[in-house]
C-alpha positions as CSV (number, residue, x, y, z in Angstrom):
1,M,20.4,3.9,5.6
2,L,21.2,0.4,6.7
3,T,23.5,-1.7,4.5
4,G,25.0,-5.1,4.6
5,V,24.5,-7.0,7.8
6,G,21.9,-4.7,9.2
7,T,19.7,-5.1,6.1
8,R,20.1,-8.9,6.2
9,I,19.0,-8.9,9.9
10,L,16.0,-6.8,9.2
11,A,15.1,-9.0,6.2
12,G,15.3,-12.1,8.4
13,V,13.2,-10.6,11.2
14,G,10.6,-9.4,8.7
15,V,10.4,-12.7,6.9
16,A,10.2,-14.5,10.3
17,G,7.3,-12.2,11.3
18,A,5.5,-12.8,8.1
19,V,5.8,-16.6,8.3
20,G,4.8,-16.5,12.0
21,F,1.7,-14.5,11.2
22,L,0.7,-16.9,8.5
23,L,1.1,-19.8,10.9
24,V,-1.1,-18.3,13.5
25,L,-3.5,-16.5,11.1
26,D,-6.5,-18.7,11.9
27,T,-5.8,-20.1,15.3
28,G,-3.2,-17.9,17.1
29,R,-3.7,-15.8,20.2
30,P,-4.5,-12.2,19.5
31,E,-1.2,-10.8,21.0
32,L,0.8,-13.3,19.0
33,R,-1.0,-12.3,15.8
34,L,-0.5,-8.6,16.6
35,V,3.3,-8.9,17.1
36,T,4.0,-11.1,14.1
37,K,1.8,-9.0,11.8
38,A,3.5,-5.8,12.9
39,L,7.1,-7.1,12.4
40,P,7.3,-7.0,8.6
41,M,6.1,-3.4,8.4
42,L,8.3,-2.3,11.3
43,C,11.3,-3.8,9.6
44,L,10.5,-1.9,6.4
45,L,10.3,1.3,8.3
46,L,13.6,0.7,10.0
47,W,15.1,-0.2,6.6
48,Q,13.9,3.1,5.1
49,W,15.3,5.2,8.0
50,P,16.3,8.0,7.5
51,P,14.3,9.1,4.4
52,R,16.5,11.2,2.1
53,E,14.1,13.5,0.4
54,R,10.4,14.4,-0.1
55,Y,9.5,11.3,-2.1
56,A,11.0,9.0,0.5
57,W,9.5,10.9,3.4
58,W,6.0,10.5,1.9
59,V,6.6,6.8,1.3
60,F,7.9,6.5,4.9
61,A,4.7,8.1,6.2
62,G,2.6,5.7,4.1
63,L,4.5,2.7,5.6
64,G,4.0,4.1,9.1
65,L,0.2,4.6,8.5
66,S,0.0,1.1,7.1
67,L,1.6,-0.3,10.3
68,S,-1.0,1.7,12.3
69,G,-3.7,0.1,10.1
70,D,-2.3,-3.4,10.7
71,V,-2.4,-2.8,14.5
72,L,-5.9,-1.3,14.5
73,L,-7.4,-4.1,12.4
74,E,-6.2,-6.6,15.0
75,G,-8.3,-4.8,17.6
76,G,-11.5,-6.6,16.5
77,P,-14.5,-5.7,14.3
78,G,-15.1,-2.4,16.2
79,M,-11.7,-1.2,14.9
80,F,-12.3,-1.9,11.3
81,L,-13.3,1.7,10.4
82,P,-10.2,3.3,12.2
83,G,-8.1,0.7,10.4
84,L,-9.6,1.5,7.1
85,G,-9.0,5.2,7.8
86,A,-5.3,4.6,8.5
87,F,-4.9,2.7,5.2
88,L,-6.8,5.4,3.3
89,L,-4.3,8.0,4.7
90,A,-1.4,5.6,3.8
91,H,-2.6,5.7,0.2
92,V,-3.0,9.5,0.3
93,S,0.7,9.6,1.4
94,Y,1.7,7.4,-1.5
95,I,-0.2,9.6,-3.9
96,A,1.6,12.6,-2.4
97,A,4.9,10.8,-3.0
98,Y,4.1,10.1,-6.6
99,L,3.0,13.7,-7.2
100,T,6.5,14.9,-6.1
101,V,7.8,13.1,-9.2
102,T,5.2,14.1,-11.7
103,R,1.9,15.9,-11.8
104,G,1.2,15.0,-15.4
105,L,-2.5,14.3,-15.9
106,Q,-2.0,11.1,-17.9
107,A,-5.8,10.9,-18.6
108,V,-5.5,7.8,-20.8
109,R,-3.7,5.9,-18.0
110,A,-6.4,7.1,-15.5
111,L,-9.2,5.5,-17.5
112,P,-8.7,1.8,-16.5
113,F,-8.6,2.8,-12.8
114,L,-11.7,5.0,-13.2
115,L,-13.5,2.0,-14.7
116,L,-12.2,-0.2,-11.9
117,A,-13.4,2.2,-9.2
118,M,-16.9,2.3,-10.8
119,S,-17.1,-1.5,-11.2
120,A,-15.9,-2.1,-7.7
121,S,-18.4,0.3,-6.2
122,V,-21.3,-1.2,-8.2
123,L,-20.2,-4.7,-7.1
124,L,-19.8,-3.9,-3.4
125,W,-22.5,-1.3,-2.8
126,P,-25.4,-3.7,-2.2
127,S,-23.5,-5.5,0.5
128,L,-21.9,-2.5,2.3
129,G,-24.8,-1.1,4.3
130,A,-23.5,1.6,6.8
131,M,-20.0,1.1,5.4
132,A,-21.0,2.2,1.9
133,L,-19.5,5.7,2.0
134,P,-16.2,4.9,3.7
135,V,-15.5,1.8,1.6
136,T,-16.4,3.7,-1.6
137,A,-14.1,6.5,-0.6
138,Y,-11.4,4.0,0.0
139,V,-11.9,2.4,-3.4
140,V,-11.6,5.9,-5.0
141,V,-8.4,6.7,-3.2
142,I,-6.6,3.4,-3.9
143,C,-7.6,3.6,-7.6
144,T,-6.2,7.2,-7.6
145,M,-3.0,5.9,-6.0
146,S,-2.7,3.2,-8.7
147,W,-3.3,5.8,-11.4
148,R,-0.6,8.1,-10.0
149,A,1.8,5.1,-9.8
150,T,1.1,4.5,-13.5
151,A,1.8,8.1,-14.3
152,L,5.4,7.6,-12.9
153,L,6.3,5.3,-15.8
154,G,8.6,7.2,-18.1
155,A,8.8,10.3,-15.8
156,S,12.0,11.9,-14.8
157,G,13.1,11.8,-11.2
158,L,13.0,8.0,-10.5
159,S,15.1,5.3,-12.1
160,H,13.4,2.8,-14.3
161,F,13.6,0.2,-11.5
162,E,12.0,2.6,-9.0
163,Q,9.2,3.5,-11.4
164,R,8.4,-0.2,-12.0
165,A,8.7,-1.0,-8.2
166,A,6.2,1.8,-7.4
167,F,3.9,0.6,-10.2
168,A,4.1,-3.0,-9.2
169,G,3.4,-2.1,-5.5
170,A,0.3,-0.2,-6.4
171,L,-1.1,-3.0,-8.5
172,L,-0.3,-5.6,-5.8
173,F,-2.0,-3.4,-3.2
174,A,-5.1,-3.1,-5.3
175,A,-5.2,-6.8,-5.8
176,S,-4.8,-7.5,-2.1
177,D,-7.5,-5.0,-1.1
178,G,-9.8,-6.3,-3.9
179,L,-9.6,-9.8,-2.5
180,L,-10.2,-8.5,1.0
181,A,-13.3,-6.6,-0.1
182,I,-14.7,-9.6,-1.9
183,K,-14.0,-11.8,1.2
184,L,-15.6,-9.3,3.6
185,F,-18.6,-8.0,1.6
186,V,-19.4,-10.3,-1.2
187,R,-18.8,-14.0,-0.3
188,P,-16.4,-16.0,1.8
189,L,-13.2,-17.1,0.1
190,P,-11.6,-19.9,2.1
191,G,-7.9,-19.5,2.3
192,A,-7.9,-16.0,0.8
193,S,-6.4,-14.4,3.9
194,Y,-3.0,-16.0,3.0
195,A,-3.1,-14.6,-0.5
196,I,-4.3,-11.2,0.8
197,M,-1.4,-10.9,3.2
198,L,1.3,-12.1,0.8
199,L,0.1,-9.6,-1.8
200,Y,0.0,-6.9,0.8
201,W,3.6,-7.5,2.0
202,A,4.8,-7.7,-1.6
203,A,3.1,-4.4,-2.3
204,Q,4.7,-2.6,0.6
205,L,8.1,-4.0,-0.2
206,S,7.8,-2.9,-3.8
207,I,6.8,0.7,-2.8
208,A,9.6,0.8,-0.2
209,L,12.1,-0.3,-2.9
210,S,11.1,2.7,-5.0
211,A,12.2,5.1,-2.3
212,R,15.7,3.7,-1.5
213,G,17.9,5.8,-3.7
214,P,18.6,9.6,-3.9
215,R,17.0,11.4,-6.8
216,T,16.3,14.8,-8.2
217,E,12.9,16.4,-7.6
218,S,10.3,16.2,-10.3
219,V,11.0,17.8,-13.6
220,S,7.6,17.1,-15.1
221,A,5.9,18.5,-12.0
222,A,6.7,21.9,-13.4
223,H,3.9,21.5,-15.9
224,P,0.6,20.1,-14.5
225,L,-0.5,18.8,-17.9
226,A,2.8,17.3,-19.0
227,S,2.5,13.9,-20.6
């Protein structure tokens, strides 16, 4: 993995790309939006290379799928569904990463996200039309990803910092997607795109941070109902 100067260069390029995208978010040319939007995720992927074990490989796959989603969503309204699909698969990859650490059921921790999925579906359903099924599936998957990130807390296999990073990333991702869903399907939210992107990048950075160090494979995974 990159260290020192290489990490600082990637961080600088990623931040420059993020700032550039925010500057052209509403008025920029499509090709400039595409390049600047892709840079932060591309830098995270390079920073993660090479992944060291299963957890890091699944996170790497999620970052790559997220980059694909970013690119697809810049292709116009007709590319929304493929972009949504790429991000859904990214969340599935993060779920798979978290399951390499623990498969403990953690039913109590699942309850808030079950309620969130139900509430979001009820709120969004009347406005979704033909997008009802794919958006509802996406809501279920991201809430599952958040639940599995919560299940990491206190599990063996990740350091306390890495557990908190994965958990924070899941919550930030859910907040970003929640704002986006309200903006797209419920009512316009002027200026929300800036918050959506900042939350999104913070989420991806947090998840990437959880995969930077070597670790032992899951101990609690040996018992599917471990607490």
